C-alpha positions as CSV (number, residue, x, y, z in Angstrom):
1,X,-21.9,-20.5,-25.0
2,X,-23.6,-20.5,-21.4
3,X,-19.9,-19.7,-20.2
4,X,-19.8,-17.0,-22.9
5,X,-23.1,-15.5,-21.6
6,X,-21.9,-15.1,-18.0
7,X,-18.0,-13.9,-18.6
8,X,-16.8,-11.1,-19.9
9,X,-15.0,-11.5,-23.3
10,X,-11.4,-11.1,-24.2
11,X,-11.1,-8.0,-26.1
12,X,-7.2,-7.5,-26.6
13,X,-7.0,-4.4,-29.1
14,X,-4.1,-6.1,-31.2
15,X,-6.2,-9.0,-31.9
16,X,-8.8,-7.2,-33.5
17,X,-7.3,-3.9,-34.5
18,X,-8.0,-3.7,-38.4
19,X,-11.6,-4.9,-37.7
20,X,-11.8,-2.0,-35.1
21,X,-10.8,0.7,-37.3
22,X,-13.1,-0.6,-40.4
23,X,-16.0,-1.2,-38.0
24,X,-15.6,2.4,-36.6
25,X,-15.9,3.8,-39.9
26,X,-19.1,1.6,-40.9
27,X,-20.5,3.0,-37.7
28,X,-19.9,6.6,-38.7
29,X,-21.7,6.0,-42.0
30,X,-25.0,4.8,-40.4
31,X,-24.4,7.6,-37.7
32,X,-24.2,10.2,-40.4
33,X,-27.5,8.7,-41.9
34,X,-29.2,9.4,-38.4
35,X,-27.5,13.0,-38.2
36,X,-28.9,13.8,-41.6
37,X,-32.6,12.6,-40.6
38,X,-33.0,13.3,-37.1
39,X,-33.7,16.7,-35.5
40,X,-30.9,18.0,-33.5
41,X,-30.9,17.5,-29.9
42,X,-28.9,19.0,-27.0
43,X,-25.5,17.6,-26.5
44,X,-25.4,15.7,-29.9
45,X,-28.0,13.1,-28.4
46,X,-29.9,12.7,-31.7
47,X,-26.7,11.2,-33.4
48,X,-25.3,8.1,-31.4
49,X,-26.4,4.6,-31.7
50,X,-27.9,2.3,-29.0
51,X,-26.9,-1.4,-27.8
52,X,-29.6,-4.1,-28.9
53,X,-30.0,-7.8,-28.0
54,X,-28.3,-8.0,-31.4
55,X,-25.9,-5.4,-32.2
56,X,-26.2,-1.7,-32.5
57,X,-29.2,0.2,-33.7
58,X,-29.9,4.0,-34.8
59,X,-33.3,3.7,-33.3
60,X,-36.3,5.0,-35.1
61,X,-35.6,7.9,-37.5
62,X,-38.2,10.1,-39.4
63,X,-38.2,10.1,-43.1
64,X,-40.8,11.5,-45.6
65,X,-43.5,11.1,-42.5
66,X,-42.5,7.5,-41.8
67,X,-39.7,5.8,-39.6
68,X,-36.6,3.9,-40.7
69,X,-34.4,2.4,-38.3
70,X,-30.8,0.8,-39.0
71,X,-29.3,-1.9,-37.1
72,X,-25.5,-3.6,-37.0
73,X,-26.7,-7.4,-36.4
74,X,-23.6,-9.1,-34.7
75,X,-25.6,-12.1,-34.2
76,X,-26.3,-12.9,-37.9
77,X,-23.8,-10.5,-39.3
78,X,-25.8,-8.1,-41.5
79,X,-26.8,-4.6,-41.5
80,X,-30.7,-4.6,-41.3
81,X,-32.8,-1.7,-42.7
82,X,-36.4,-1.6,-41.7
83,X,-39.3,0.7,-42.2
84,X,-42.7,1.6,-40.8
85,X,-44.0,0.8,-44.5
86,X,-43.1,-2.9,-43.4
87,X,-40.3,-2.9,-46.0
88,X,-36.9,-4.7,-44.8
89,X,-33.8,-4.8,-46.6
90,X,-30.4,-6.2,-45.4
91,X,-26.8,-7.1,-46.4
92,X,-24.2,-9.2,-44.9
93,X,-21.3,-7.7,-42.9
94,X,-18.2,-9.3,-44.2
95,X,-14.8,-8.3,-45.2
96,X,-15.4,-5.2,-47.5
97,X,-14.1,-1.8,-48.1
98,X,-15.6,1.3,-46.6
99,X,-16.2,2.4,-49.9
100,X,-18.1,-0.7,-50.9
101,X,-20.0,-0.4,-47.7
102,X,-21.2,3.4,-48.0
103,X,-22.2,2.3,-51.6
104,X,-24.1,-0.7,-50.4
105,X,-25.7,1.8,-47.6
106,X,-26.5,3.9,-50.4
107,X,-28.2,1.5,-52.6
108,X,-30.1,-0.1,-49.7
109,X,-31.7,3.3,-48.9
110,X,-32.2,4.4,-52.3
111,X,-34.4,1.1,-52.6
112,X,-36.6,2.2,-49.6
113,X,-36.8,5.6,-51.0
114,X,-34.6,7.3,-48.2
115,X,-33.1,10.5,-49.3
116,X,-30.4,11.9,-46.8
117,X,-27.2,14.1,-47.6
118,X,-24.2,13.1,-45.4
119,X,-20.8,14.4,-45.0
120,X,-18.5,11.6,-46.3
121,X,-15.2,12.7,-44.1
122,X,-15.2,11.0,-41.0
123,X,-15.0,12.5,-37.8
124,X,-12.4,12.4,-34.9
125,X,-9.9,10.7,-36.6
126,X,-6.2,11.9,-37.5
127,X,-6.2,10.6,-40.8
128,X,-9.6,10.9,-42.7
129,X,-10.4,9.5,-46.0
130,X,-13.5,10.0,-47.4
131,X,-16.1,7.2,-47.5
132,X,-16.4,6.6,-51.3
133,X,-12.6,6.7,-51.4
134,X,-11.9,4.5,-48.7
135,X,-10.3,1.2,-50.0
136,X,-7.7,1.0,-46.9
137,X,-9.9,-0.2,-44.0
138,X,-11.8,-3.6,-45.3
139,X,-11.5,-6.0,-42.4
140,X,-14.5,-8.0,-40.9
141,X,-13.5,-10.6,-37.9
142,X,-17.1,-11.6,-37.3
143,X,-16.0,-13.4,-34.1
144,X,-14.3,-10.2,-32.8
145,X,-17.1,-8.1,-33.8
146,X,-19.2,-10.5,-31.9
147,X,-17.2,-10.1,-28.7
148,X,-17.4,-6.5,-29.0
149,X,-20.6,-6.7,-29.0
150,X,-20.8,-8.7,-26.0
151,X,-18.7,-6.5,-24.1
152,X,-21.2,-3.6,-24.8
153,X,-23.9,-5.6,-23.6
154,X,-22.6,-6.4,-20.4
155,X,-21.4,-2.4,-20.1
156,X,-24.5,-1.2,-21.1
157,X,-26.6,-2.9,-18.3
158,X,-24.0,-1.8,-15.5
159,X,-24.2,1.9,-16.6
160,X,-28.0,1.9,-17.0
161,X,-28.0,0.4,-13.5
162,X,-25.5,3.1,-12.4
163,X,-27.9,5.7,-14.3
164,X,-30.9,4.9,-12.2
165,X,-29.3,6.6,-9.0
166,X,-29.3,10.2,-10.3
167,X,-32.3,12.5,-10.0
168,X,-30.9,15.1,-12.1
169,X,-30.2,15.4,-15.7
170,X,-28.5,12.5,-17.1
171,X,-28.1,11.3,-20.7
172,X,-29.4,7.7,-22.0
173,X,-26.7,5.0,-22.3
174,X,-25.5,5.7,-25.9
175,X,-22.6,4.7,-28.3
176,X,-21.0,7.5,-30.1
177,X,-19.7,6.5,-33.5
178,X,-17.5,9.4,-33.4
179,X,-15.2,8.3,-30.5
180,X,-16.3,4.9,-30.5
181,X,-17.5,4.5,-27.1
182,X,-20.2,3.8,-24.8
183,X,-20.9,6.4,-22.5
184,X,-23.3,8.1,-19.9
185,X,-23.1,11.3,-18.6
186,X,-24.5,13.3,-15.5
187,X,-24.8,17.0,-15.1
188,X,-24.7,19.3,-12.1
189,X,-27.2,21.9,-13.6
190,X,-25.0,24.7,-14.0
191,X,-23.5,25.9,-16.7
192,X,-19.6,25.4,-17.9
193,X,-17.2,27.9,-19.3
194,X,-17.0,28.1,-23.0
195,X,-15.0,25.0,-24.2
196,X,-11.7,25.9,-26.2
197,X,-12.6,23.3,-28.9
198,X,-9.4,21.8,-30.9
199,X,-10.7,18.2,-30.6
200,X,-9.2,17.0,-34.0
201,X,-11.8,16.1,-36.6
202,X,-14.8,17.7,-34.5
203,X,-16.2,21.1,-35.2
204,X,-15.8,23.6,-32.2
205,X,-19.4,24.3,-32.5
206,X,-20.3,20.9,-31.7
207,X,-17.9,20.4,-29.0
208,X,-18.9,23.8,-27.2
209,X,-22.8,22.8,-27.6
210,X,-21.9,19.2,-26.0
211,X,-20.0,20.7,-23.2
212,X,-22.3,23.7,-22.4
213,X,-23.0,22.3,-18.7
214,X,-20.9,20.9,-16.0
215,X,-20.6,17.0,-16.4
216,X,-19.5,13.7,-15.0
217,X,-19.0,11.3,-17.8
218,X,-18.1,7.8,-17.8
219,X,-18.1,4.8,-20.2
220,X,-16.1,2.2,-22.2
221,X,-13.8,2.3,-25.3
222,X,-11.9,-0.6,-26.9
223,X,-8.5,1.1,-27.5
224,X,-6.6,3.1,-30.3
225,X,-3.7,3.1,-31.6
226,X,-2.5,5.8,-29.5
227,X,-4.1,4.0,-26.4
228,X,-3.9,0.4,-27.4
229,X,-6.2,-1.4,-24.6
230,X,-9.7,-1.5,-23.9
231,X,-10.9,0.4,-20.7
232,X,-13.6,2.1,-18.8
233,X,-13.1,6.0,-18.2
234,X,-14.4,8.7,-16.4
235,X,-13.7,12.4,-16.5
236,X,-15.2,15.7,-15.4
237,X,-15.7,18.9,-17.6
238,X,-14.6,21.3,-16.5
239,X,-12.2,19.3,-14.1
240,X,-12.3,20.7,-11.0
241,X,-9.2,21.1,-8.6
242,X,-8.4,18.0,-6.4
243,X,-10.3,15.8,-9.1
244,X,-7.5,14.0,-10.4
245,X,-6.0,13.5,-6.8
246,X,-9.2,11.4,-5.4
247,X,-8.7,7.8,-4.2
248,X,-11.0,5.6,-6.6
249,X,-11.3,1.9,-7.4
250,X,-8.0,-0.4,-6.7
251,X,-6.4,-0.9,-10.3
252,X,-7.8,2.8,-11.6
253,X,-5.7,5.3,-12.2
254,X,-5.7,9.1,-13.2
255,X,-4.2,9.3,-16.8
256,X,-2.6,12.9,-17.3
257,X,-2.4,12.7,-20.7
258,X,-5.9,11.7,-21.5
259,X,-7.2,13.6,-18.5
260,X,-9.4,11.1,-16.9
261,X,-9.4,8.0,-14.3
262,X,-9.0,4.6,-16.5
263,X,-9.9,1.2,-15.2
264,X,-8.1,-1.3,-17.4
265,X,-10.9,-3.6,-19.3
266,X,-8.8,-6.7,-18.5
267,X,-8.3,-5.8,-14.5
268,X,-11.9,-5.5,-14.4
269,X,-12.8,-8.7,-16.1
270,X,-10.6,-10.6,-13.9
271,X,-11.9,-9.2,-10.8
272,X,-13.9,-11.6,-8.5
273,X,-17.0,-9.6,-9.3
274,X,-16.7,-7.8,-12.5
275,X,-20.0,-6.1,-12.4
276,X,-19.2,-4.8,-9.0
277,X,-15.7,-3.6,-9.6
278,X,-16.9,-1.5,-12.6
279,X,-20.0,-0.2,-10.6
280,X,-17.8,0.9,-8.0
281,X,-15.7,2.6,-10.4
282,X,-18.4,4.6,-11.8
283,X,-19.7,5.6,-8.3
284,X,-16.4,6.6,-6.9
285,X,-15.3,8.5,-10.0
286,X,-18.6,10.3,-10.1
287,X,-18.5,11.1,-6.4
288,X,-14.8,12.6,-6.9
289,X,-16.2,14.9,-9.5
290,X,-19.2,16.0,-7.7
291,X,-17.1,16.5,-4.4
292,X,-14.6,18.4,-6.0
293,X,-16.6,20.5,-8.0
294,X,-19.4,21.0,-5.2
295,X,-22.5,19.7,-6.8
296,X,-25.6,19.5,-4.7
297,X,-25.5,15.8,-4.0
298,X,-28.3,15.8,-1.8
299,X,-30.7,17.1,-4.3
300,X,-29.0,15.1,-7.5
301,X,-28.7,11.4,-6.1
302,X,-30.9,8.8,-4.8
303,X,-30.7,5.1,-4.4
304,X,-30.0,2.4,-7.2
305,X,-33.4,1.8,-9.2
306,X,-35.1,-1.6,-8.3
307,X,-37.1,-3.3,-11.2
308,X,-41.1,-3.0,-10.2
309,X,-40.5,-0.8,-7.5
310,X,-41.7,2.7,-7.5
311,X,-39.2,5.5,-6.1
312,X,-40.2,7.2,-2.9
313,X,-40.8,10.9,-3.6
314,X,-39.6,13.1,-0.4
């Protein structure tokens, strides 16, 4: 266990492909509960989940003048619901269909008196089956889910450290259940041209609101059938001329098909100092976007934050 805490877990996509597909859909069910309860925030920041000491949480959501929080607990493998009325409900995370998971979530919310309407159709997936009808996805490997969470924990720490060195507008470190990735985004402060949309399974209106301003965004995703390996990524929108040709961290490269820089997870975890390698990737790819896009870096950047030390304001 001590070695697990100090190392980055093995997360080969082929070893947990079925669990990953099922878990993504389960997180979409919970994410859509948050979508149905939380007021809209810029760039859809009201919908993501957040890494916790036990798994992934919605964070507090308003309902009937109270607060509800839902959490995936990957330590004890349960879905936990808590309210500000001192109520608590849970059920086991175990092999079960998406339809059964969806029904259990609905029953749990009903017991708590939470009324919320959600769209049952999954987003950002090529072949979407309504939650209540999905009896195809049913896998849950508890060890794989725990390893995935451990990767999110360690990535969250590095992304938050990286986040601290920016004075401009920057997103929280958050987990998007649609694309199933943990991300942080920096903004130049300038408006962007209208995004063309066309992302499968995602409303053009949502896409255009999310990318209304220039960004440099980076994060981690565990892989898909189309890209079957875990990796860290970094992209710019709109992509400035010269961005893809920048020299970045050894082992990382620009993927033309994806339109972003990619650092394979296995390359990072096998490095002498994985955290330093990841931080270097984040820093260099952001600099590539900022330089190519002519951001006002002197006004937007600062040193990495230090615990307990107030940042000096010039």
